[in-house]
C-alpha positions as CSV (number, residue, x, y, z in Angstrom):
1,M,177.9,231.3,114.3
2,N,178.3,227.5,114.0
3,E,182.1,227.4,113.5
4,E,182.0,223.6,112.8
5,R,179.6,224.1,109.9
6,L,181.6,227.0,108.6
7,K,184.7,224.8,108.5
8,Q,182.8,222.1,106.7
9,L,181.6,224.6,104.1
10,Q,185.1,226.0,103.7
11,Q,186.5,222.5,103.2
12,A,183.8,221.6,100.7
13,Y,184.5,224.8,98.8
14,Q,188.2,223.9,98.7
15,D,187.5,220.3,97.6
16,L,185.3,221.6,94.8
17,D,188.4,223.0,93.1
18,L,187.9,224.0,89.5
19,F,191.3,222.8,88.6
20,P,191.8,219.2,87.3
21,L,193.1,216.3,89.4
22,I,196.8,216.5,88.8
23,E,198.5,215.9,92.2
24,P,198.6,212.3,93.4
25,E,197.0,213.0,96.7
26,N,194.0,214.7,95.0
27,I,193.7,211.9,92.5
28,E,193.6,209.4,95.4
29,K,191.1,211.4,97.4
30,F,188.6,212.5,94.7
31,R,188.9,210.4,91.6
32,V,186.0,208.5,90.2
33,E,186.2,206.0,87.3
34,Y,185.2,208.3,84.5
35,G,186.0,208.3,80.8
36,R,187.9,205.0,80.8
37,P,186.9,204.0,77.2
38,V,188.2,207.4,75.9
39,L,191.4,206.8,77.8
40,V,191.9,203.4,76.3
41,R,191.3,204.7,72.8
42,L,193.9,207.4,73.3
43,K,196.4,204.8,74.6
44,R,195.8,202.4,71.7
45,E,196.1,205.1,69.0
46,I,199.3,206.5,70.5
47,E,200.8,203.0,70.7
48,A,199.7,202.2,67.1
49,S,200.9,205.5,65.6
50,T,204.2,206.1,63.9
51,S,207.2,207.4,65.9
52,D,206.2,211.0,65.0
53,G,202.4,210.4,65.5
54,K,200.2,213.3,66.6
55,V,196.9,213.0,68.4
56,I,194.2,215.7,68.7
57,F,192.0,215.5,71.8
58,A,188.8,217.7,71.8
59,G,185.9,218.3,74.2
60,H,184.0,221.0,76.0
61,R,185.9,222.9,78.6
62,G,185.5,221.3,82.0
63,C,184.4,217.9,80.7
64,G,187.3,216.2,82.4
65,K,190.0,216.2,79.7
66,S,192.8,217.5,82.0
67,T,192.3,214.8,84.6
68,L,192.1,212.1,82.0
69,L,195.3,213.3,80.2
70,K,197.2,213.3,83.5
71,R,196.1,209.6,84.0
72,L,197.1,208.9,80.4
73,S,200.6,210.3,81.1
74,V,200.9,208.2,84.3
75,E,199.7,205.0,82.6
76,M,202.0,205.5,79.6
77,A,205.1,206.1,81.7
78,D,206.2,202.4,81.6
79,K,206.5,202.5,77.9
80,Y,207.3,206.1,77.2
81,F,209.3,209.0,78.5
82,S,206.0,210.8,79.2
83,I,205.8,214.5,79.7
84,F,202.5,216.2,80.7
85,F,202.2,219.9,81.1
86,S,199.7,222.7,80.9
87,I,200.4,225.5,78.4
88,S,198.9,227.9,80.9
89,D,201.7,227.1,83.4
90,L,204.3,228.3,81.0
91,I,202.8,231.0,78.7
92,E,200.3,233.8,79.2
93,M,197.2,232.4,77.6
94,S,196.4,235.5,75.5
95,D,199.8,235.3,73.8
96,V,200.2,231.6,72.9
97,S,201.6,230.8,69.4
98,H,202.9,227.9,67.5
99,V,206.4,229.2,68.1
100,N,206.2,229.4,71.9
101,I,204.3,226.1,72.0
102,L,207.3,224.4,70.3
103,Y,209.7,226.2,72.6
104,A,207.7,225.2,75.7
105,I,208.0,221.5,74.6
106,G,211.7,221.9,74.4
107,L,211.9,223.6,77.8
108,M,209.9,220.9,79.5
109,L,211.9,218.1,77.9
110,L,215.2,219.7,78.8
111,S,214.0,220.5,82.4
112,R,213.0,216.8,83.0
113,A,216.2,215.5,81.4
114,S,218.2,217.8,83.7
115,K,216.4,216.6,86.8
116,L,217.1,213.0,85.8
117,R,220.8,213.9,85.1
118,I,220.5,212.8,81.5
119,P,223.6,214.1,79.6
120,I,222.4,216.6,77.0
121,A,224.8,218.2,74.4
122,D,225.8,221.8,75.2
123,S,224.7,222.8,71.7
124,I,221.1,221.7,72.5
125,K,221.1,223.5,75.8
126,R,222.4,226.7,74.3
127,S,219.8,226.6,71.6
128,L,217.0,226.7,74.2
129,L,218.6,228.7,77.0
130,D,221.2,231.1,75.5
131,W,219.0,232.9,73.0
132,M,218.5,235.9,75.3
133,N,221.0,238.8,75.1
134,T,223.4,239.3,78.0
135,T,221.5,242.1,79.7
136,E,218.3,240.0,79.6
137,T,220.1,236.9,81.0
138,E,221.6,238.9,83.9
139,A,218.2,240.4,84.7
140,V,216.7,236.9,84.7
141,E,219.3,235.6,87.1
142,Q,218.9,238.6,89.5
143,E,215.2,238.4,89.6
144,T,215.2,234.6,90.1
145,T,217.7,234.8,92.9
146,A,215.6,237.5,94.6
147,E,212.3,235.5,94.2
148,T,213.7,232.2,95.3
149,G,216.0,233.5,98.0
150,L,218.6,231.0,96.8
151,G,222.1,231.5,95.6
152,G,221.5,229.3,92.6
153,V,219.3,230.1,89.7
154,D,216.6,227.7,88.4
155,I,216.8,228.8,84.8
156,F,213.8,226.7,83.8
157,K,211.5,228.2,86.5
158,F,212.7,231.6,85.6
159,I,212.1,231.4,81.9
160,S,208.7,230.0,82.7
161,L,207.9,233.0,84.9
162,K,209.2,235.4,82.1
163,L,207.0,233.7,79.5
164,Q,204.0,234.0,81.8
165,R,204.5,237.6,82.9
166,E,206.3,239.6,80.3
167,Q,205.1,240.4,76.9
168,K,208.4,241.9,75.9
169,F,210.1,238.6,76.7
170,R,207.6,236.6,74.6
171,K,208.0,239.0,71.7
172,E,211.8,238.6,71.9
173,L,211.4,234.8,71.9
174,E,209.1,235.0,68.8
175,R,211.6,237.3,66.9
176,T,214.4,234.9,67.8
177,Y,212.8,231.7,66.6
178,E,210.3,232.6,63.9
179,K,213.0,232.9,61.3
180,K,214.8,229.7,62.4
181,L,211.9,227.5,63.4
182,S,213.5,224.5,61.5
183,E,216.6,224.9,63.7
184,L,214.4,224.8,66.9
185,V,212.6,221.7,65.6
186,R,215.9,220.0,64.8
187,N,217.1,220.6,68.3
188,L,213.9,219.3,69.7
189,D,214.4,216.1,67.7
190,L,218.0,215.8,68.9
191,L,216.9,216.3,72.5
192,A,214.2,213.7,72.2
193,A,216.6,211.2,70.6
194,T,219.1,211.8,73.4
195,I,216.4,211.1,76.0
196,Q,215.3,208.0,74.2
197,N,218.8,206.6,73.9
198,A,219.4,207.3,77.7
199,T,216.0,205.9,78.9
200,K,215.3,203.3,76.2
201,R,211.8,204.8,76.0
202,P,210.4,206.9,73.1
203,V,209.3,210.5,74.0
204,L,205.6,211.3,74.5
205,V,204.5,214.9,75.1
206,I,201.0,215.7,76.3
207,I,200.0,219.4,76.2
208,D,197.0,220.4,78.2
209,D,194.8,223.6,78.2
210,L,195.3,224.5,74.5
211,D,191.5,224.0,74.4
212,K,191.0,226.9,76.8
213,L,192.5,229.4,74.4
214,D,190.2,232.0,72.8
215,L,189.1,230.9,69.4
216,N,190.8,233.9,67.7
217,I,194.1,232.5,69.1
218,I,193.4,228.8,68.5
219,E,192.3,229.0,64.9
220,P,195.5,230.6,63.5
221,I,197.6,228.0,65.4
222,Y,195.7,225.0,64.1
223,R,194.8,226.4,60.7
224,N,197.8,228.4,59.5
225,N,200.7,226.9,61.4
226,L,199.8,223.3,61.9
227,K,202.6,221.9,59.7
228,A,205.1,223.6,61.9
229,L,203.4,222.5,65.1
230,F,203.4,218.9,63.9
231,S,207.0,219.0,62.7
232,P,208.8,217.5,65.7
233,G,209.6,213.8,65.1
234,F,208.2,212.4,68.3
235,K,204.7,211.7,69.6
236,I,202.6,214.6,70.9
237,V,199.0,214.9,72.2
238,F,197.4,218.3,71.6
239,T,194.1,219.5,73.0
240,I,191.7,221.6,71.0
241,P,188.3,223.2,71.9
242,I,185.2,221.4,70.6
243,A,184.1,224.7,69.0
244,A,187.3,224.8,66.8
245,I,186.6,221.4,65.2
246,Q,183.3,222.9,64.0
247,E,185.4,225.2,61.8
248,P,185.8,223.6,58.3
249,R,189.2,225.4,57.7
250,V,190.6,224.0,61.0
251,M,189.4,220.5,60.2
252,G,190.7,220.8,56.6
253,A,194.2,221.7,58.0
254,L,194.0,218.7,60.5
255,N,192.9,216.3,57.7
256,S,195.8,217.5,55.5
257,E,198.2,216.6,58.3
258,G,196.8,213.1,58.6
259,I,194.3,213.6,61.4
260,V,191.3,211.7,60.2
261,R,189.2,212.8,63.2
262,P,190.1,214.2,66.7
263,H,189.4,212.1,69.7
264,L,186.4,213.5,71.6
265,F,185.6,213.4,75.3
266,P,181.8,213.6,75.1
267,V,179.6,215.3,77.6
268,T,177.7,212.9,79.9
269,K,174.0,212.5,78.8
270,F,171.3,212.4,81.4
271,Y,168.5,212.0,78.8
272,S,168.4,210.8,75.2
273,N,167.6,213.3,72.5
274,Q,164.1,211.7,72.2
275,D,163.4,212.2,75.9
276,C,165.1,215.5,76.8
277,R,161.9,217.5,76.4
278,S,159.5,215.1,78.0
279,P,158.4,216.2,81.5
280,N,158.0,212.5,82.5
281,A,161.3,211.3,81.2
282,Q,163.6,209.5,83.7
283,P,167.3,210.4,83.7
284,I,169.9,207.7,82.8
285,E,170.5,206.2,86.2
286,K,174.1,205.1,85.8
287,N,175.2,208.6,84.7
288,I,173.4,210.2,87.7
289,K,175.2,207.7,90.0
290,L,178.5,208.7,88.5
291,F,178.0,212.4,89.2
292,E,176.6,211.5,92.7
293,R,180.0,209.9,93.5
294,V,181.8,213.1,92.5
295,L,179.7,215.1,95.0
296,E,179.9,212.5,97.7
297,K,183.7,212.7,97.6
298,R,183.5,216.5,98.2
299,F,180.6,217.2,100.5
300,P,180.4,216.0,104.1
301,P,177.4,213.9,105.1
302,G,174.3,215.9,105.8
303,L,175.2,219.1,103.9
304,L,173.6,218.0,100.6
305,S,170.4,215.9,100.5
306,P,170.0,213.3,97.8
307,E,167.1,215.3,96.3
308,I,169.2,218.5,96.1
309,A,172.2,216.6,94.8
310,K,170.1,215.2,91.9
311,K,168.8,218.7,91.0
312,T,172.4,220.0,91.1
313,I,173.5,217.2,88.8
314,L,170.8,217.7,86.3
315,M,171.5,221.4,86.1
316,S,175.2,220.7,85.3
317,G,174.2,219.5,81.8
318,G,176.6,216.6,82.2
319,V,179.8,218.7,82.4
320,I,181.9,217.9,85.5
321,R,183.2,221.5,85.8
322,E,179.7,222.9,85.8
323,L,178.7,220.4,88.6
324,V,181.7,221.7,90.6
325,R,180.8,225.4,89.8
326,I,177.3,224.9,91.1
327,G,178.5,223.1,94.2
328,R,181.0,225.9,94.9
329,E,178.4,228.6,94.5
330,C,176.1,226.8,96.9
331,C,178.9,226.7,99.5
332,T,179.4,230.4,99.1
333,E,175.7,231.1,99.6
334,C,175.7,228.9,102.7
335,M,178.7,230.7,104.2
336,V,177.1,234.1,103.5
337,Q,173.8,233.0,105.2
338,L,175.7,231.6,108.1
339,E,177.3,235.0,108.7
340,I,174.3,237.3,108.3
341,D,171.5,235.1,109.7
342,S,171.9,234.1,113.4
343,D,169.0,231.6,113.1
344,C,170.6,229.3,110.5
345,D,173.4,227.7,112.5
346,D,172.7,224.3,111.0
347,I,172.4,225.5,107.5
348,K,172.3,223.0,104.6
349,I,172.1,223.3,100.9
350,N,168.3,223.5,100.2
351,D,166.2,224.6,97.3
352,E,166.5,228.2,98.2
353,I,170.3,228.1,98.4
354,L,170.5,226.1,95.1
355,S,168.1,228.6,93.4
356,T,170.3,231.5,94.5
357,A,173.4,229.8,93.2
358,L,171.8,229.0,89.9
359,R,170.6,232.6,89.6
360,N,174.2,233.8,90.1
361,L,175.5,231.5,87.4
362,R,172.6,232.3,85.1
363,N,173.5,236.0,85.3
364,D,177.1,235.1,84.3
365,F,175.8,233.4,81.2
366,A,173.5,236.3,80.4
367,R,176.5,238.6,80.3
368,Q,178.1,236.3,77.8
369,V,175.1,236.0,75.5
370,G,174.3,239.6,75.3
371,S,172.7,240.1,71.9
372,R,169.1,239.3,70.8
373,Q,170.6,237.4,67.8
374,L,172.4,235.0,70.1
375,Y,169.3,234.5,72.2
376,E,167.3,233.6,69.1
377,M,170.1,231.2,68.0
378,L,169.9,229.5,71.4
379,A,166.1,229.2,71.1
380,E,166.6,227.6,67.7
381,V,169.0,225.0,69.2
382,Y,166.6,224.4,72.0
383,K,163.7,223.7,69.6
384,T,165.6,221.7,67.0
385,L,168.4,220.0,69.0
386,K,170.6,220.9,65.9
387,P,173.4,223.4,65.4
388,A,172.3,226.9,64.4
389,E,173.8,228.6,61.4
390,G,176.2,231.5,61.8
391,E,179.5,232.2,63.5
392,G,177.6,233.0,66.8
393,F,177.0,229.3,67.3
394,I,180.7,228.6,67.7
395,K,180.8,231.3,70.4
396,L,177.8,229.6,72.2
397,L,179.5,226.2,72.0
398,H,182.9,227.5,73.2
399,G,181.2,229.3,76.1
400,L,179.3,226.2,77.2
401,M,175.9,227.8,76.5
402,V,175.3,225.1,74.0
403,L,176.4,221.5,74.7
404,E,177.2,218.7,72.2
405,Y,176.0,215.2,72.9
406,E,176.5,211.9,71.1
407,N,174.1,209.1,70.1
408,D,174.3,207.5,66.7
409,A,174.2,211.1,65.5
410,L,175.4,214.3,67.1
411,W,172.8,216.5,68.8
412,Y,172.9,219.7,70.7
413,D,171.1,221.3,73.6
414,V,171.1,224.5,75.6
415,H,172.8,224.4,78.9
416,P,170.1,223.8,81.6
417,I,171.0,227.0,83.4
418,V,170.6,229.0,80.2
419,I,167.2,227.6,79.4
420,E,165.6,229.9,82.0
421,L,167.1,232.9,80.2
422,L,165.2,231.9,77.1
423,R,162.0,231.7,79.1
424,R,162.5,235.1,80.5
425,E,163.1,236.4,77.0
426,E,159.8,234.8,76.0
427,L,161.6,232.8,73.3
428,I,160.3,229.4,74.6
429,E,157.3,228.5,76.7
430,S,157.5,228.5,80.5
C-alpha cells in the first residue's frame, strides 16, 4: 500500500471537517472570503438596534452560518462584550427549550465573567448555580473531580456536562425555572449590567445551532415562547432553520415581537433559474471559483483534478457542507480502494470514485424521502421551481432535499444528488 497516499487521504478527510471554522488556527488555514455582505448587514443591524435588540439569522443547514457567526463575534468584540456559543455544546439537542436556552445564556455570561475576574454579586451566582438540591450538588462535584482528575471543581463545565448527558438534570432545571422565569431573566439582566459596567461594553450574545434542531422542537420555542425568549434586556442573535420561517405561525410570532424579517444566508447559485434546466448553460464562474478555493485548501495537489473538482462543486447545490460531505465520501472510497486493490497505489479521485460517493449520499437521501408522496412533491418542485403545497415540503427543505435560492424572487430546486432519485422513480425524464 502507498503509505504516503494514505496519509494524504487521511489528512484531507480530517481537513474536510463537517464542523464550522471556530478555532483560530482552522480559520487561518481554511477560511475563504464568503458571505461578507451578509456579515456586514448583521453588524449594521446589531449596531443600529436598541439596547435589547434581537436578531434572527436563518439559512439552510451547512450553508456557512456558524463560521460567519464566529467571525461576527470576533469583529464585534471591540465594541461589545461578545459571547458566541453553540447550544449543542451545552444541551442535548433533543431536549432544548426556551427555559434552558435562557439558562445557557446566563451560564455562559457568568463563566466568561468569572474567567475575566469580573466581580459578580453572590445573589446572581446563587440564582444560576445553587438551584440544585444538596445531594445533586455533591454528586456533581464528585463526578467532576473524577473526570477532570483535579482537586477543584469547574462548576460551569460540570453543569454543561449534566445538561448534555442527563435528562433528569434537565427536567429538574425546567421545574426549577419554569415558574420563576421572570426571576431568571431579571438576574440575566443584572448580570449583563454588571459586565457592561465593568468592561464599558454592552453585552452581545450569539447563539449558534438552534437552526439544527428538529422542527417539532423549534416551532414551539419560536411560536409559543418567543416573548420569554426575547425578554432579556440585551442584544441576542438567534439562529433558526430556513424551513421554520416557511411556517406562517412562526413568522407571525416573530413579526409580533418586532422582527420584520429574519436575516438570510442564501445558498450559492451556480445557475440562474432561467438556465438551470438548460443542458448548454454555463455555471456562474465567480461562484465556482469560490468553491474551488474551499477544495484547494483541503486537498493536496494531484488528488483532485480540476474537472472532477467542478463536478463535485456542481453536485453540492451551492451548500458548503454538502461540498465537504461529497469530498469526505470521496476520500473514504479512495482509502477503501487503496486497501483492497494492490494495483491502485497512486489512486486519485476520478469519475468512478465520485460516482460511488454520490451513490452513497444519494441512498442517504432516499432513506429520508421514503414515501411516494414526497417523491411526487420533489418532482413538482423540479418541474416548477416553486414550493410544493403541504407540510411535507417543510421536511424536504429542512432535510436539504430542496434548496432555496434568491434572485429578484425566491425560487426552489431539488438537490442535485436527489434529482437522480426522481429519474429512477420515473417522475422526470432521464
